[in-house]
C-alpha positions in Angstrom: -5.6 -21.8 7.2 -2.7 -23.1 5.0 -1.9 -20.6 2.2 -2.5 -22.9 -0.8 -5.9 -23.9 0.5 -6.8 -20.3 1.2 -5.8 -19.3 -2.3 -8.0 -22.1 -3.7 -11.0 -21.1 -1.6 -10.5 -17.5 -2.7 -10.5 -18.4 -6.3 -13.7 -20.5 -5.9 -15.4 -17.7 -4.0 -14.5 -15.1 -6.7 -15.8 -17.4 -9.4 -19.2 -17.6 -7.7 -21.8 -14.8 -7.8 -21.4 -12.4 -4.9 -24.3 -12.7 -2.4 -26.3 -9.5 -2.4 -24.4 -7.9 -5.3 -25.9 -6.9 -8.5 -25.4 -9.3 -11.3 -25.5 -9.0 -15.1 -25.3 -11.4 -18.0 -21.6 -11.5 -19.0 -20.7 -10.3 -22.4 -16.9 -10.9 -22.3 -14.4 -13.3 -20.9 -14.2 -13.5 -17.1 -10.7 -13.1 -15.7 -10.4 -14.4 -12.1 -8.2 -12.1 -10.0 -4.8 -13.5 -9.5 -4.2 -13.9 -5.8 -0.5 -14.6 -5.8 1.5 -11.4 -6.0 5.0 -12.8 -6.5 6.4 -10.9 -3.5 6.6 -11.7 0.2 3.6 -10.6 2.1 3.9 -7.4 4.2 7.0 -5.9 2.7 7.6 -2.2 3.0 7.6 0.1 -0.1 8.3 3.7 -0.9 6.6 6.4 -3.0 8.5 8.9 -5.1 7.0 12.2 -6.1 6.4 12.7 -9.8 8.8 15.6 -10.2 11.9 13.5 -9.5 14.3 12.2 -12.1 15.5 8.6 -12.4 18.5 9.3 -10.0 15.9 9.3 -7.2 14.9 5.8 -8.0 18.5 4.8 -7.4 18.5 6.7 -4.1 15.3 5.0 -3.0 16.7 1.6 -4.0 19.6 2.1 -1.6 17.3 1.4 1.4 16.0 -1.8 -0.2 12.3 -1.2 -0.5 10.2 -4.1 -1.8 7.9 -1.8 -3.8 8.1 1.5 -5.5 4.9 3.4 -6.1 4.8 6.0 -8.9 1.8 8.3 -9.2 1.8 8.2 -12.1 0.6 8.0 -15.7 -1.9 10.7 -16.7 -4.5 9.8 -19.3 -4.7 13.5 -20.2 -1.1 13.4 -21.3 -1.5 10.4 -23.5 -4.9 11.2 -25.1 -5.5 14.9 -24.7 -7.8 15.0 -27.7 -10.6 12.5 -28.1 -10.1 10.1 -31.0 -6.7 11.6 -32.0 -4.7 8.5 -31.0 -2.2 8.1 -28.2 0.9 10.2 -27.7 3.6 8.9 -25.5 6.0 11.8 -25.9 4.7 14.2 -23.3 7.5 15.4 -21.0 5.8 14.0 -17.9 5.3 10.6 -19.7 9.0 10.5 -20.8 10.2 11.3 -17.3 8.0 8.6 -15.9 9.4 6.1 -18.4 12.9 7.0 -17.4 12.0 6.1 -13.8 10.3 2.9 -14.8 13.2 1.8 -16.9 15.7 2.2 -14.1 13.4 0.5 -11.6 13.1 -2.5 -13.9 16.9 -2.6 -14.2 17.2 -2.6 -10.4 14.6 -5.4 -10.1 12.3 -3.1 -8.1 8.6 -3.9 -8.5 6.6 -0.8 -9.4 3.0 0.1 -8.6 2.0 2.4 -11.4 -0.9 4.7 -10.7 -3.1 5.6 -13.7 -4.9 8.9 -13.1 -5.6 12.3 -14.5 -8.5 12.1 -17.0 -8.7 14.5 -20.0 -11.3 17.2 -19.9 -13.5 15.6 -22.6 -13.8 12.4 -20.5 -15.1 14.1 -17.3 -17.4 16.7 -18.7 -19.5 18.3 -17.4 -17.1 18.2 -14.4 -14.0 20.4 -14.5 -11.5 18.4 -12.4 -9.2 15.8 -13.9 -9.9 13.5 -11.0 -13.7 13.7 -11.4 -15.9 10.7 -12.4 -15.4 9.7 -16.0 -18.6 10.0 -18.0 -20.2 6.6 -18.6 -20.1 7.0 -22.3 -16.3 7.2 -22.1 -15.7 4.1 -20.0 -14.8 2.2 -23.1 -12.3 4.9 -24.1 -10.7 4.6 -20.7 -10.6 0.8 -21.0 -8.9 1.1 -24.4 -6.4 3.6 -23.0 -5.7 1.4 -20.0 -5.1 -1.6 -22.2 -2.7 0.3 -24.4 -0.8 1.5 -21.3 -0.6 -2.0 -19.9 0.5 -3.4 -23.2 3.3 -0.8 -23.4 4.5 -0.9 -19.8 4.2 -4.6 -19.1 6.9 -5.2 -21.7 10.6 -4.5 -21.6 12.3 -2.2 -20.8 9.6 -1.3 -18.2 8.3 -4.6 -16.9 5.5 -3.2 -14.8 3.0 -5.7 -13.4 1.0 -3.7 -10.8 -1.5 -1.1 -11.9 -3.5 1.1 -9.6 -6.5 2.7 -11.2 -6.8 6.1 -9.7 -5.8 7.5 -6.3 -8.3 7.8 -3.4 -11.4 7.8 -5.7 -13.6 8.0 -2.5 -12.4 11.6 -2.0 -15.0 14.3 -2.4 -15.7 15.6 -5.9 -13.5 18.6 -6.5 -13.9 21.6 -8.8 -10.3 21.8 -9.8 -7.5 19.3 -10.7 -6.2 17.1 -7.9 -4.0 14.1 -7.5 -6.7 12.7 -5.2 -10.0 11.0 -6.1 -12.4 12.4 -6.7 -15.4 10.2 -7.4 -17.0 10.8 -4.0 -20.6 11.9 -4.1 -22.3 13.1 -1.0 -25.7 12.9 -2.7 -25.4 9.2 -3.3 -26.0 6.6 -0.5 -22.8 4.7 -1.4 -20.8 7.8 -2.1 -20.3 7.2 -5.8 -18.8 3.8 -5.4 -21.2 2.2 -8.0 -19.9 4.5 -10.8 -16.3 3.7 -10.0 -17.1 0.0 -9.8 -18.6 0.1 -13.3 -15.5 1.8 -14.6 -13.4 -1.1 -13.1 -15.7 -3.6 -14.8 -15.1 -1.9 -18.2 -11.3 -1.7 -17.7 -10.4 -5.0 -16.1 -11.1 -7.4 -19.0 -9.3 -5.0 -21.4 -6.2 -4.9 -19.1 -6.2 -8.7 -18.7 -6.4 -9.1 -22.5 -3.4 -6.8 -22.9 -1.4 -8.6 -20.2 -3.0 -11.6 -18.4 -0.2 -11.3 -15.7 -1.1 -7.7 -14.9 -2.3 -7.2 -11.3 -5.1 -4.6 -11.0 -5.5 -2.5 -7.8 -8.4 -0.2 -7.2 -7.4 3.3 -6.5 -6.2 3.2 -2.9 -9.2 4.2 -0.7 -8.8 7.2 1.5 -11.4 5.7 3.9 -11.2 8.5 6.4 -14.0 7.1 8.5 -16.0 3.9 8.9 -19.7 3.9 8.1 -22.0 3.8 11.1 -25.3 2.2 10.0 -27.0 3.3 13.2 -26.4 7.1 12.8 -25.7 7.2 9.1 -22.4 8.9 9.7 -19.3 8.2 7.6 -21.0 7.7 4.3 -17.7 7.7 2.5 -17.0 4.4 4.2 -19.6 2.8 1.9 -17.6 3.5 -1.3 -16.3 -0.1 -1.4 -19.8 -1.4 -0.8 -20.9 0.7 -3.8 -18.2 -0.9 -6.0 -19.3 -4.4 -5.0 -23.0 -3.6 -5.5 -22.2 -2.5 -9.0 -20.7 -6.0 -9.6 -17.0 -5.1 -9.5 -16.0 -7.9 -7.1 -14.1 -9.7 -9.9 -12.9 -6.5 -11.5 -9.7 -6.0 -9.4 -7.1 -8.3 -8.0 -5.9 -6.5 -4.9 -7.8 -4.1 -2.6 -5.8 -1.0 -2.0 -6.3 1.5 0.9 -4.4 4.3 2.6 -3.8 4.8 6.3 -2.1 7.8 8.0 -1.6 8.7 11.6 -0.9 12.1 13.1 1.9 12.5 15.6 0.6 13.0 19.1 3.8 12.5 21.1 3.9 8.7 20.5 5.2 6.8 17.5 1.8 5.2 16.8 0.1 8.6 16.7 -3.6 9.2 16.4 -4.2 5.9 14.7 -3.0 3.9 17.7 -1.5 0.4 17.8 -4.2 -1.3 15.7 -5.3 0.0 12.3 -9.0 -0.6 12.0 -9.1 -0.5 8.2 -8.0 -4.1 7.3 -10.7 -5.7 9.4 -13.3 -3.2 8.3 -12.6 -3.8 4.6 -12.4 -7.6 5.0 -15.8 -7.4 6.7 -17.3 -5.7 3.7 -15.8 -8.2 1.3 -17.1 -11.1 3.4 -20.6 -9.8 3.1 -20.3 -10.2 -0.7 -18.7 -13.6 -0.4 -15.3 -12.3 -1.4 -11.7 -12.5 -0.2 -9.1 -10.2 -1.5 -5.4 -9.5 -0.8 -5.1 -6.1 0.9 -2.4 -3.5 0.1 -1.8 -0.3 2.0 -0.4 1.8 -0.8 0.1 5.0 1.2 1.0 5.3 4.9 3.1 7.5 7.2 3.3 9.1 10.6 2.5 12.8 9.8 4.3 15.6 11.5 2.1 18.7 11.3 5.1 20.7 12.5 8.6 19.5 11.7 10.6 18.6 14.9 13.4 16.3 16.0 10.9 14.5 18.2 8.5 13.7 15.4 11.4 12.7 13.1 12.5 10.1 15.6 8.9 9.0 16.1 8.8 8.3 12.4 11.9 6.2 12.7 10.3 4.3 15.6 7.1 3.6 13.8 8.5 2.2 10.5 9.5 -1.2 12.0 6.2 -1.3 13.8 4.4 -0.8 10.5 6.5 -3.5 8.9 5.7 -6.2 11.4 2.0 -5.2 11.8 1.6 -5.4 8.0 2.9 -8.9 8.2 0.6 -9.6 11.2 -2.4 -8.3 9.2 -1.5 -10.3 6.1 -1.1 -7.3 3.9 0.6 -7.7 0.5 2.6 -4.6 1.4 2.7 -1.2 3.0 4.1 1.9 1.2 5.6 4.8 3.0 4.6 8.2 1.6 7.0 9.6 0.6 10.7 9.0 0.2 11.6 12.4 -1.2 8.9 15.0 -0.3 7.8 17.0 2.7 4.8 18.4 1.0 2.4 16.3 3.1 3.3 16.9 6.7 7.1 16.3 6.6 7.4 12.6 5.8 10.5 12.4 3.6 13.2 10.0 4.6 15.9 12.4 3.2 16.2 16.1 3.0 14.4 16.8 -0.3 16.8 19.6 -1.1 19.9 17.7 0.0 19.3 14.0 -0.4 22.7 13.1 1.1 21.2 14.2 4.4 19.5 11.1 5.7 16.9 11.4 8.4 16.3 8.9 11.2 13.5 7.3 9.3 15.9 6.5 6.5 18.1 4.5 8.8 15.1 2.8 10.4 13.7 1.8 7.0 17.1 0.4 5.8 17.5 -1.6 9.1 14.0 -3.1 8.9 14.4 -4.0 5.2 17.8 -5.6 5.9 16.9 -7.4 9.1 13.5 -8.7 8.2 13.7 -9.3 4.4 12.1 -12.6 3.4 10.9 -13.5 6.9 7.5 -14.8 7.6 5.2 -13.8 10.5 5.1 -16.2 13.4 3.0 -14.4 16.0 2.9 -11.9 18.9 5.4 -12.3 21.7 3.7 -13.5 24.8 4.6 -12.6 28.4 5.6 -9.0 27.9 4.7 -6.4 30.5 1.7 -4.1 30.0 2.5 -1.4 27.4 5.1 -3.5 25.6 4.6 -5.1 22.2 6.6 -7.6 20.3 6.3 -9.8 17.2 8.3 -12.8 16.1 9.3 -13.5 12.5 11.0 -16.7 11.2 13.2 -17.8 8.3 15.2 -20.9 8.0 16.8 -21.7 11.4 16.5 -18.2 12.9 13.8 -16.2 14.6 13.9 -12.4 14.9 11.9 -10.6 17.5 11.0 -7.0 17.1 10.0 -5.4 20.5 9.2 -2.0 21.8 7.3 -0.1 24.5 6.0 3.5 24.5 7.6 3.9 28.0 11.0 2.6 29.1 10.6 -0.6 31.1 12.3 -3.9 31.6 11.3 -7.2 30.0 12.7 -10.6 29.3 12.6 -13.1 26.5 12.9 -16.9 26.9 16.0 -18.2 25.1 16.9 -21.9 24.6 20.1 -23.0 26.1 23.0 -22.9 23.6 21.1 -20.7 21.1 23.1 -17.9 19.4 21.6 -14.5 20.2 22.3 -11.1 18.5 20.6 -7.8 19.3 20.5 -4.6 17.3 19.0 -1.2 17.7 16.4 0.5 15.4 19.2 1.7 13.1 21.2 -1.6 13.0 23.8 -0.9 15.7 24.9 -3.8 17.9 23.1 -3.7 21.3 24.0 -5.5 24.6 22.7 -9.1 24.5 23.5 -11.4 27.4 21.1 -14.3 28.0 21.3 -16.0 31.4 19.5 -18.9 32.9 17.3 -19.4 29.8 16.1 -15.8 29.6 17.3 -12.7 27.9 16.9 -9.5 30.0 15.8 -6.5 27.9 15.3 -2.8 28.3 12.5 -1.7 26.0 11.6 1.8 24.9 9.9 3.6 22.0 12.7 2.7 19.6 12.2 -1.0 18.4 14.8 -3.5 19.4 15.7 -6.5 17.1 16.6 -9.8 18.8 17.7 -12.6 16.4 17.9 -16.1 17.9 19.6 -18.9 15.8 19.5 -22.6 16.5 22.6 -23.9 18.1 
């Protein structure tokens, strides 16, 4: 479907009542979610850990990410005491603002995660990630509006706000950067309560900055719901949000997707992530279409090894082109600077001048594919091989790989200019003959760029 028509249809669907969803008489202005994100679809981003100073923003910028995710702004730091006003001078908030300022100066779009509720807002629960008490939804909405008013303006210029982080994670008894609105005693796993929070916050955020883009807290979504067996209840969290009426209370649907290294670059997840289709299926049941954004992803190395480090380098270009194939707004690698979650850093966290293979792979993918649109899968490859074509102007770039070494060929028009590059951007042999380009494919992706004569 042509993109302008798709956007128009999306807006019309969002303006209409969702089929099967709970409805209520509106008591405030309705803000239709803004579908255009202002950035090329599918671009790769990076996350920085909160302990890092602004110099790490500059280091991350060196590999040309299209997004920088920062987790994030803690409500408990800004409003620790109910009714005592906002304080923006907490050390963690000041450190965050230094990173936001530099990111804005570098022209790097930030996804700012708002998380960490104060104790008074989550009582009787103890964890800062726990569900906010309904009587404090208005307080959160006021805080979120104040934060958006502050950070949407110079020198910060933030446009993308993610409300929480993995809210479908189980309810915890102690503080956590995850969730944690998940309720095993509720059929839709606590999604209704989180949806009602979004409905309170969204109009306040849009009133503070109509251009702000609101993302739900990226869904952990560790399993799909099976309606036959009843297994995977956490997979109903989004359904709960929509049943509560929150279909028009966020602009972009965020989710997370990780894979464990199993000897192959694709790891335990395999070559096709099931989550985009699953989420779109739930949205469709409510008459909705939403842009999707994978705001956390990585190939996880349970044990650090050279083999897994190279597999991470091999998967990064695959994630890039598959995000384009799946029509995602973007895909964020977690994390640039930390090995705390199964050794995923692109640099040595203690010596950032030591760049790992994934660093070079990320830089090459960002450089070679920036601004290109997805054209389609490459046909005619041997079994076990995969390839995708991307286009921009008069050139086409093919990204191809195979989990086992094997020969393949690519049709090339007579007189076309052809250049080949390895996963890290080094020149590779490229000798078309008789209208075909013979290739030797392996786990490391190969870039083939064909320009019109």
